[in-house]
N, C-alpha and C positions, 0 to 999 in steps of 0.2 A: 319558888325556884324551879329551871328548867330538870325537865326529868333527862332531857340529854346534857349531862353534865360530864366534865372534863374526862374520867372514866368512860363515860361512851363513845368520845368523840375519836377515838381508836378503829370505830366498826365504820366499815365501809360498805357498800351492796354485795363485794363478792365475800366480805367475811362475817356478813348477818346469818347467824346460826339458824338452821331452819329445824324446826320443833314438830316432829312427828306426834298423832295421836297415842299416846301411851297413859292410858289412865291406871290409877295406883288401883283398881279391882279389875278383874276380867269377867267378871260376871255378867256385865252387857258388852258387847262387843260395837264400838263405836259411837256410845254414848256415856257421858259423866254428867255429874252434877255435885259442886261442891262448894264449902263456904269459903269466902276470901279469907277469913280466918286462919282456916286449917291450911289453906296454899301458902301465906306468908309464915307458916310455922315450918311446913317443909322446905321452903326455899331457905330460911334462914339457918334451920339445920343440917342444911345442905344434903336434905332425903331426894333433892331432885337429879336426874343426870345431865342437867344446864343448869345454866345460870338463870334465878328468875328475872332478876332484873337487869334493863341494857335493852335495847332493840333485837327484836328476834320475828323470824319469820314462821307465821304458824301454819301446818298441813291439816287444819279441820275450824269448823267455824266456833266462835266465840260469843256469849251474850255475856255481859256483865250488868248485874242488877245492885245499884247502891241503894242499900237501906239504912244507912248511916255515916255522917263523915265527910270529909270533901279531899280533894287533889286534882291531879291533873292525867289524863291517860295519852299517849300515843299513839295514832294511829296512822298510818303510812306519813309519819315526818310531818303530820299534823299533830299539836296540841289541843285537846279539850279539857276544859275546867268542868269538874262534877262536885254535887252535892246529894245532898239527901234525895231519895226519887228519879234518878238517872239510869238511863240504861244506855249501854255503851256495845256497840255491833263492829265484831271484827271477822270480817268473811275470811275464807280458804285462801291461803298464800298473799293476804296482807300480812304489814309490816306492822309490829305494837310493840310497846312498853308498859309497863307498869311503874307508880311513881312510889318510889321507897321513900320519900319523906312524907307522903300522905299517910292521913289517918283515916281508916273506912272502912265499913262492912257489908257483906251482902252476898250474893250468890253469881255463881260462876257456870254456867251451863255451854258444855262442849259437846259436838256432835260433829260426825262427818259426814258427808253430802251423800252417803250409800245409806247411813242409817235411816233416811227418809225416803230415798229412792228404791228401796227395797218392799214397800206396802203399796200397791197398785190401787188399795181402795181408799187412801187418801185422797184428799182434796189436790185437785191438780193446782199448785201455787209454785213450780219449782221447772225451772228449765233443766235441760239434762246435767247440767254440771251444779244445781242447787240452789239453796237459798240466797236470791241477789239484795244482800245487805246492802247495795251501792248504788239502791235506787234514789234515798235519800240522804240526808244527815246521819253519820252513826253516833251522833250522841243526842239521845231524847230526853226532855224535862217532863216524866209526868205529873198530871193533876195528883192532888192528893188523893181522889177514888181511884185514878187508873193505878196509883203506886199501891194501893191495897189491892186490888184484883192481882197485880201484878206477882205482889208478894204469895198472895195465896195460892197463887198458878205454881210458883215456885216451890211453896212447901208441899203441895202435893206431888210435883216429880219428886222432891226428895224423898218422901216419905215410902214413894210406889217405888224408888231407886233401891232404898235401903232395907225394904221388907224382904221375906221369905219367898225368892222369884219362883214362879210358876207360868205356867202356859200362856198366860193370860198377859205377863209383865210387861215384853215387847213391846205389845199393839196400845197398852195404856200406856206406856212411856210416848210413843208416837204421836197418840192421840194427844196426850196434856202439850208436848212439845208444840203439836202442828197448830192448838188454839194461842201458844204463846206467840208462835210466827204470823199468825193471821191478824193477830191485834198490832203487832208490831208494823204488819205493812200496811195495816190501815193508819196507826201513828203518822209512819214514815210517807204515806201519802197526803197526807193534812197538808191545805197549800200548795202542794206540787201540780204544777199545770200536767194535762193530760201529755201534749207535745213532747214536755221535757221529760216525761215518766217512759213514753216508749222510747225515745232517743238513748235515755241511760240504760235503760234493759238492751238495745240493741249495740251500746258500747260496751255491758259488760259480757255481753256475748262474742264480741271482738275479744277484747281481755282475755278471756278463758281460751280461744282459739291460740291467742299468739303464745301464751302460755305453754299449749301443748305442741306449737310447730315452728318456735322460732329459732330452734335448732336445725331445721330441716328446709324451713322455706320462709325468708326475711320480703316477699314480693308483695306489694299492697293490694295486686290485681287476685293475687290469689286468696286474700284475706274477704276481698269484695266478691269474689265468685264464689267462697263456701259460706258468706252470709246473704246470697243471692242480692246482691247490691252493686249499683254501680262504684267506680272508683271515687267518683265524684261526692255520694252521698255516703261514702265511708269516710272521707276526708271532712265530710260536714259533723258526723257524729262525734270525730275527735277533737 
């Protein structure tokens, strides 16, 4: 069954709710890890300040790790089927929707761009606006071995997040998350031609500039200049 059912068809781009980062706990700003099961309980018991199901534009990054079950997830109005061992990546400002009819378990890792950008000691894998989920497919089917590795990483993150916090908590969470992102980056790059990877990165930069300046400037030449490329080059990557 489509997750964009008749109830959701009333949504238009102007009416899709924007969901800010609002973790249940304020212990660690800009980061949260929870189980899918707990999210669904909060959603069905109306403990969230927004509807859980239906299209929503998130204002943070989201990694969904499916450990059991199956369903369909919508990302930017494309539907992605998933099963055990799948990872779904949703970037800041993308539109997504959970599958109300699906039966699945796993982890949700939520974080803002600033959570990673605040520590200069982390390896440089981020542009100024955050991790680039859009270099490859947002849906990854992991091998059994990789699934086990990711589940261990998620459990480490969960344990660190819920333990008594001290001065090392922030750095440990960042380090664990950085390992997750580096592994995702490697998986996304598998089979992706280098030329396409570079073009995708430049397109993502353009997309972020567009979000920031579209209300002030709609000239393609402006964005080409900001990206230090010609109008023709910008037209090519779009």
